[in-house]
N, CA, C and O atoms as CSV, one atom per row, in Angstrom:
chain,resi,resn,atom,element,x,y,z
A,1,UNK,N,N,78.239,104.472,-8.309
A,1,UNK,CA,C,78.412,104.198,-9.708
A,1,UNK,C,C,77.203,104.716,-10.494
A,1,UNK,O,O,77.379,105.419,-11.489
A,2,UNK,N,N,75.984,104.383,-10.068
A,2,UNK,CA,C,74.798,104.813,-10.809
A,2,UNK,C,C,74.614,106.325,-10.718
A,2,UNK,O,O,74.267,106.981,-11.700
A,3,UNK,N,N,74.853,106.866,-9.528
A,3,UNK,CA,C,74.713,108.304,-9.356
A,3,UNK,C,C,75.737,109.042,-10.202
A,3,UNK,O,O,75.410,110.041,-10.843
A,4,UNK,N,N,76.976,108.557,-10.207
A,4,UNK,CA,C,78.021,109.195,-11.009
A,4,UNK,C,C,77.671,109.156,-12.488
A,4,UNK,O,O,77.881,110.139,-13.199
A,5,UNK,N,N,77.146,108.047,-12.957
A,5,UNK,CA,C,76.749,107.934,-14.359
A,5,UNK,C,C,75.618,108.912,-14.681
A,5,UNK,O,O,75.635,109.566,-15.723
A,6,UNK,N,N,74.655,109.005,-13.799
A,6,UNK,CA,C,73.544,109.932,-14.016
A,6,UNK,C,C,74.036,111.370,-14.060
A,6,UNK,O,O,73.565,112.166,-14.871
A,7,UNK,N,N,74.980,111.703,-13.192
A,7,UNK,CA,C,75.534,113.058,-13.177
A,7,UNK,C,C,76.225,113.367,-14.499
A,7,UNK,O,O,76.101,114.474,-15.022
A,8,UNK,N,N,76.952,112.396,-15.041
A,8,UNK,CA,C,77.644,112.602,-16.317
A,8,UNK,C,C,76.636,112.733,-17.460
A,8,UNK,O,O,76.823,113.555,-18.357
A,9,UNK,N,N,75.591,111.946,-17.436
A,9,UNK,CA,C,74.615,111.935,-18.527
A,9,UNK,C,C,73.715,113.168,-18.528
A,9,UNK,O,O,73.455,113.756,-19.578
A,10,UNK,N,N,73.245,113.552,-17.349
A,10,UNK,CA,C,72.225,114.593,-17.280
A,10,UNK,C,C,72.664,115.837,-16.508
A,10,UNK,O,O,71.852,116.739,-16.299
A,11,UNK,N,N,73.901,115.907,-16.088
A,11,UNK,CA,C,74.385,117.112,-15.440
A,11,UNK,C,C,73.865,117.344,-14.033
A,11,UNK,O,O,73.831,118.486,-13.576
A,12,UNK,N,N,73.472,116.326,-13.355
A,12,UNK,CA,C,73.043,116.475,-11.971
A,12,UNK,C,C,71.585,116.137,-11.781
A,12,UNK,O,O,70.804,116.074,-12.730
A,13,UNK,N,N,71.246,115.927,-10.546
A,13,UNK,CA,C,69.875,115.544,-10.221
A,13,UNK,C,C,68.986,116.779,-10.208
A,13,UNK,O,O,69.247,117.739,-9.482
A,14,UNK,N,N,67.954,116.745,-11.001
A,14,UNK,CA,C,66.966,117.810,-11.032
A,14,UNK,C,C,65.692,117.282,-10.378
A,14,UNK,O,O,65.345,116.116,-10.560
A,15,UNK,N,N,65.003,118.114,-9.630
A,15,UNK,CA,C,63.736,117.652,-9.060
A,15,UNK,C,C,62.770,117.260,-10.181
A,15,UNK,O,O,62.655,117.965,-11.183
A,16,UNK,N,N,62.089,116.151,-10.008
A,16,UNK,CA,C,61.139,115.703,-11.018
A,16,UNK,C,C,59.861,116.522,-10.943
A,16,UNK,O,O,59.373,116.838,-9.858
A,17,UNK,N,N,59.330,116.859,-12.102
A,17,UNK,CA,C,58.040,117.536,-12.180
A,17,UNK,C,C,56.943,116.478,-12.113
A,17,UNK,O,O,57.063,115.421,-12.731
A,18,UNK,N,N,55.894,116.751,-11.381
A,18,UNK,CA,C,54.785,115.803,-11.304
A,18,UNK,C,C,54.026,115.816,-12.626
A,18,UNK,O,O,53.684,116.877,-13.148
A,19,UNK,N,N,53.771,114.639,-13.151
A,19,UNK,CA,C,53.020,114.499,-14.397
A,19,UNK,C,C,51.524,114.592,-14.111
A,19,UNK,O,O,51.038,114.051,-13.118
A,20,UNK,N,N,50.804,115.277,-14.985
A,20,UNK,CA,C,49.351,115.375,-14.831
A,20,UNK,C,C,48.620,114.255,-15.570
A,20,UNK,O,O,47.405,114.112,-15.433
A,21,UNK,N,N,49.354,113.462,-16.352
A,21,UNK,CA,C,48.736,112.359,-17.084
A,21,UNK,C,C,48.248,111.288,-16.113
A,21,UNK,O,O,48.907,111.030,-15.106
A,22,UNK,N,N,47.115,110.664,-16.393
A,22,UNK,CA,C,46.631,109.602,-15.512
A,22,UNK,C,C,47.573,108.405,-15.512
A,22,UNK,O,O,48.072,107.992,-16.559
A,23,UNK,N,N,47.808,107.860,-14.331
A,23,UNK,CA,C,48.719,106.717,-14.194
A,23,UNK,C,C,48.051,105.612,-13.391
A,23,UNK,O,O,47.297,105.866,-12.452
A,24,UNK,N,N,48.346,104.391,-13.782
A,24,UNK,CA,C,47.892,103.227,-13.041
A,24,UNK,C,C,49.088,102.502,-12.455
A,24,UNK,O,O,50.102,102.324,-13.130
A,25,UNK,N,N,48.978,102.086,-11.208
A,25,UNK,CA,C,50.058,101.372,-10.531
A,25,UNK,C,C,49.523,100.014,-10.094
A,25,UNK,O,O,48.523,99.927,-9.382
A,26,UNK,N,N,50.194,98.969,-10.525
A,26,UNK,CA,C,49.858,97.612,-10.101
A,26,UNK,C,C,51.091,97.037,-9.412
A,26,UNK,O,O,52.122,96.828,-10.050
A,27,UNK,N,N,50.983,96.786,-8.123
A,27,UNK,CA,C,52.103,96.240,-7.358
A,27,UNK,C,C,51.958,94.723,-7.280
A,27,UNK,O,O,51.014,94.205,-6.684
A,28,UNK,N,N,52.898,94.030,-7.885
A,28,UNK,CA,C,52.873,92.573,-7.874
A,28,UNK,C,C,53.670,92.074,-6.678
A,28,UNK,O,O,54.677,92.683,-6.319
A,29,UNK,N,N,53.237,90.964,-6.042
A,29,UNK,CA,C,53.801,90.537,-4.760
A,29,UNK,C,C,55.289,90.216,-4.769
A,29,UNK,O,O,55.949,90.384,-3.743
A,30,UNK,N,N,55.833,89.768,-5.873
A,30,UNK,CA,C,57.262,89.438,-5.903
A,30,UNK,C,C,58.075,90.577,-6.513
A,30,UNK,O,O,59.119,90.348,-7.123
A,31,UNK,N,N,57.594,91.786,-6.345
A,31,UNK,CA,C,58.243,92.981,-6.875
A,31,UNK,C,C,58.349,94.000,-5.745
A,31,UNK,O,O,57.712,93.845,-4.703
A,32,UNK,N,N,59.152,95.038,-5.950
A,32,UNK,CA,C,59.314,96.077,-4.931
A,32,UNK,C,C,57.956,96.682,-4.575
A,32,UNK,O,O,57.128,96.920,-5.454
A,33,UNK,N,N,57.735,96.929,-3.295
A,33,UNK,CA,C,56.477,97.491,-2.809
A,33,UNK,C,C,56.721,98.909,-2.298
A,33,UNK,O,O,57.774,99.200,-1.730
A,34,UNK,N,N,55.759,99.773,-2.500
A,34,UNK,CA,C,55.849,101.136,-1.998
A,34,UNK,C,C,54.437,101.656,-1.750
A,34,UNK,O,O,53.482,101.162,-2.350
A,35,UNK,N,N,54.295,102.643,-0.874
A,35,UNK,CA,C,52.962,103.174,-0.587
A,35,UNK,C,C,52.443,104.062,-1.723
A,35,UNK,O,O,53.223,104.640,-2.481
A,36,UNK,N,N,51.149,104.156,-1.824
A,36,UNK,CA,C,50.509,104.982,-2.856
A,36,UNK,C,C,51.022,106.427,-2.802
A,36,UNK,O,O,51.198,107.068,-3.838
A,37,UNK,N,N,51.255,106.923,-1.608
A,37,UNK,CA,C,51.705,108.305,-1.442
A,37,UNK,C,C,53.002,108.578,-2.197
A,37,UNK,O,O,53.199,109.678,-2.713
A,38,UNK,N,N,53.880,107.592,-2.264
A,38,UNK,CA,C,55.135,107.781,-3.001
A,38,UNK,C,C,54.857,107.991,-4.481
A,38,UNK,O,O,55.434,108.885,-5.100
A,39,UNK,N,N,53.986,107.183,-5.046
A,39,UNK,CA,C,53.644,107.330,-6.466
A,39,UNK,C,C,52.968,108.673,-6.711
A,39,UNK,O,O,53.220,109.319,-7.728
A,40,UNK,N,N,52.119,109.094,-5.794
A,40,UNK,CA,C,51.381,110.346,-5.966
A,40,UNK,C,C,52.287,111.568,-5.959
A,40,UNK,O,O,51.874,112.641,-6.399
A,41,UNK,N,N,53.500,111.429,-5.474
A,41,UNK,CA,C,54.450,112.546,-5.518
A,41,UNK,C,C,54.900,112.842,-6.942
A,41,UNK,O,O,55.323,113.961,-7.232
A,42,UNK,N,N,54.817,111.862,-7.832
A,42,UNK,CA,C,55.373,112.013,-9.176
A,42,UNK,C,C,54.362,111.894,-10.302
A,42,UNK,O,O,54.581,112.442,-11.383
A,43,UNK,N,N,53.267,111.196,-10.076
A,43,UNK,CA,C,52.277,110.993,-11.139
A,43,UNK,C,C,50.863,111.171,-10.598
A,43,UNK,O,O,50.638,111.135,-9.388
A,44,UNK,N,N,49.922,111.361,-11.503
A,44,UNK,CA,C,48.508,111.497,-11.179
A,44,UNK,C,C,47.903,110.096,-11.076
A,44,UNK,O,O,47.408,109.560,-12.067
A,45,UNK,N,N,47.940,109.515,-9.904
A,45,UNK,CA,C,47.492,108.135,-9.702
A,45,UNK,C,C,45.966,108.073,-9.735
A,45,UNK,O,O,45.292,108.658,-8.888
A,46,UNK,N,N,45.434,107.355,-10.724
A,46,UNK,CA,C,43.989,107.150,-10.802
A,46,UNK,C,C,43.623,105.707,-10.466
A,46,UNK,O,O,42.457,105.393,-10.227
A,47,UNK,N,N,44.624,104.837,-10.450
A,47,UNK,CA,C,44.407,103.427,-10.113
A,47,UNK,C,C,45.644,102.906,-9.394
A,47,UNK,O,O,46.763,103.033,-9.892
A,48,UNK,N,N,45.436,102.319,-8.223
A,48,UNK,CA,C,46.541,101.764,-7.432
A,48,UNK,C,C,46.054,100.450,-6.853
A,48,UNK,O,O,45.128,100.428,-6.041
A,49,UNK,N,N,46.672,99.361,-7.265
A,49,UNK,CA,C,46.178,98.054,-6.831
A,49,UNK,C,C,47.330,97.132,-6.455
A,49,UNK,O,O,48.326,97.040,-7.174
A,50,UNK,N,N,47.185,96.452,-5.322
A,50,UNK,CA,C,48.130,95.413,-4.923
A,50,UNK,C,C,47.618,94.091,-5.473
A,50,UNK,O,O,46.566,93.601,-5.062
A,51,UNK,N,N,48.362,93.527,-6.392
A,51,UNK,CA,C,47.955,92.306,-7.069
A,51,UNK,C,C,48.236,91.092,-6.179
A,51,UNK,O,O,49.089,91.154,-5.294
A,52,UNK,N,N,47.526,90.003,-6.411
A,52,UNK,CA,C,47.688,88.797,-5.596
A,52,UNK,C,C,48.729,87.833,-6.150
A,52,UNK,O,O,49.309,87.056,-5.392
A,53,UNK,N,N,48.976,87.869,-7.461
A,53,UNK,CA,C,49.954,86.975,-8.082
A,53,UNK,C,C,50.795,87.755,-9.075
A,53,UNK,O,O,50.429,88.850,-9.502
A,54,UNK,N,N,51.940,87.164,-9.438
A,54,UNK,CA,C,52.812,87.784,-10.433
A,54,UNK,C,C,54.054,88.376,-9.809
A,54,UNK,O,O,54.210,88.409,-8.588
A,55,UNK,N,N,54.921,88.838,-10.666
A,55,UNK,CA,C,56.178,89.420,-10.224
A,55,UNK,C,C,56.699,90.387,-11.261
A,55,UNK,O,O,55.920,91.070,-11.927
A,56,UNK,N,N,58.016,90.450,-11.403
A,56,UNK,CA,C,58.661,91.413,-12.290
A,56,UNK,C,C,58.217,91.246,-13.744
A,56,UNK,O,O,58.080,92.235,-14.463
A,57,UNK,N,N,57.996,90.028,-14.175
A,57,UNK,CA,C,57.565,89.753,-15.545
A,57,UNK,C,C,56.099,89.323,-15.553
A,57,UNK,O,O,55.751,88.281,-16.107
A,58,UNK,N,N,55.254,90.128,-14.940
A,58,UNK,CA,C,53.840,89.784,-14.768
A,58,UNK,C,C,53.141,89.485,-16.089
A,58,UNK,O,O,52.277,88.609,-16.139
A,59,UNK,N,N,53.492,90.188,-17.150
A,59,UNK,CA,C,52.843,89.953,-18.444
A,59,UNK,C,C,53.112,88.539,-18.955
A,59,UNK,O,O,52.297,87.983,-19.691
A,60,UNK,N,N,54.240,87.958,-18.572
A,60,UNK,CA,C,54.556,86.579,-18.948
A,60,UNK,C,C,54.074,85.578,-17.902
A,60,UNK,O,O,53.636,84.478,-18.240
A,61,UNK,N,N,54.157,85.967,-16.631
A,61,UNK,CA,C,53.821,85.055,-15.537
A,61,UNK,C,C,52.309,84.858,-15.380
A,61,UNK,O,O,51.830,83.736,-15.212
A,62,UNK,N,N,51.583,85.948,-15.437
A,62,UNK,CA,C,50.123,85.910,-15.257
A,62,UNK,C,C,49.467,86.816,-16.312
A,62,UNK,O,O,48.890,87.850,-15.974
A,63,UNK,N,N,49.558,86.424,-17.585
A,63,UNK,CA,C,49.103,87.315,-18.661
A,63,UNK,C,C,47.632,87.715,-18.566
A,63,UNK,O,O,47.289,88.854,-18.882
A,64,UNK,N,N,46.768,86.816,-18.143
A,64,UNK,CA,C,45.344,87.165,-18.042
A,64,UNK,C,C,45.096,88.202,-16.954
A,64,UNK,O,O,44.303,89.124,-17.139
A,65,UNK,N,N,45.770,88.052,-15.827
A,65,UNK,CA,C,45.646,89.011,-14.724
A,65,UNK,C,C,46.185,90.368,-15.164
A,65,UNK,O,O,45.562,91.402,-14.923
A,66,UNK,N,N,47.341,90.356,-15.806
A,66,UNK,CA,C,47.969,91.589,-16.281
A,66,UNK,C,C,47.065,92.302,-17.290
A,66,UNK,O,O,46.841,93.507,-17.182
A,67,UNK,N,N,46.548,91.555,-18.270
A,67,UNK,CA,C,45.687,92.138,-19.306
A,67,UNK,C,C,44.406,92.713,-18.705
A,67,UNK,O,O,43.959,93.786,-19.108
A,68,UNK,N,N,43.822,92.010,-17.753
A,68,UNK,CA,C,42.597,92.502,-17.121
A,68,UNK,C,C,42.855,93.801,-16.367
A,68,UNK,O,O,42.018,94.703,-16.386
A,69,UNK,N,N,43.995,93.904,-15.709
A,69,UNK,CA,C,44.331,95.138,-14.992
A,69,UNK,C,C,44.526,96.290,-15.972
A,69,UNK,O,O,44.087,97.407,-15.701
A,70,UNK,N,N,45.174,96.038,-17.101
A,70,UNK,CA,C,45.324,97.072,-18.132
A,70,UNK,C,C,43.961,97.520,-18.657
A,70,UNK,O,O,43.697,98.717,-18.769
A,71,UNK,N,N,43.105,96.562,-18.976
A,71,UNK,CA,C,41.758,96.897,-19.464
A,71,UNK,C,C,41.003,97.736,-18.436
A,71,UNK,O,O,40.375,98.738,-18.780
A,72,UNK,N,N,41.069,97.327,-17.201
A,72,UNK,CA,C,40.378,98.042,-16.135
A,72,UNK,C,C,40.869,99.485,-16.036
A,72,UNK,O,O,40.070,100.409,-15.887
A,73,UNK,N,N,42.175,99.672,-16.120
A,73,UNK,CA,C,42.745,101.022,-16.046
A,73,UNK,C,C,42.259,101.876,-17.210
A,73,UNK,O,O,41.773,102.988,-17.004
A,74,UNK,N,N,42.386,101.365,-18.430
A,74,UNK,CA,C,42.032,102.175,-19.596
A,74,UNK,C,C,40.532,102.443,-19.688
A,74,UNK,O,O,40.136,103.524,-20.122
A,75,UNK,N,N,39.695,101.499,-19.298
A,75,UNK,CA,C,38.251,101.762,-19.271
A,75,UNK,C,C,37.917,102.824,-18.233
A,75,UNK,O,O,36.976,103.599,-18.408
A,76,UNK,N,N,38.683,102.856,-17.166
A,76,UNK,CA,C,38.439,103.816,-16.093
A,76,UNK,C,C,38.798,105.248,-16.431
A,76,UNK,O,O,38.300,106.168,-15.784
A,77,UNK,N,N,39.649,105.468,-17.426
A,77,UNK,CA,C,40.058,106.840,-17.750
A,77,UNK,C,C,39.350,107.404,-18.977
A,77,UNK,O,O,39.633,108.530,-19.384
A,78,UNK,N,N,38.440,106.647,-19.569
A,78,UNK,CA,C,37.704,107.159,-20.742
A,78,UNK,C,C,36.821,108.313,-20.371
A,78,UNK,O,O,36.133,108.865,-21.230
């Protein structure tokens, strides 16, 4: 169903181009987990961290932790 919809919308699967923009990845424990190498296939990973608390709605669940991770990422790319 999802693949068929994507084919109708975008005319087929095209290989994704890797973005050169800096990206930060924060993996929260109650969310899907993947290795850093997977992210590096698609984005320029400058920050990759496995968080200790939080989940899909981390900004609501652990706002201070989420905000600190954002600050850390943006200070790191200046």
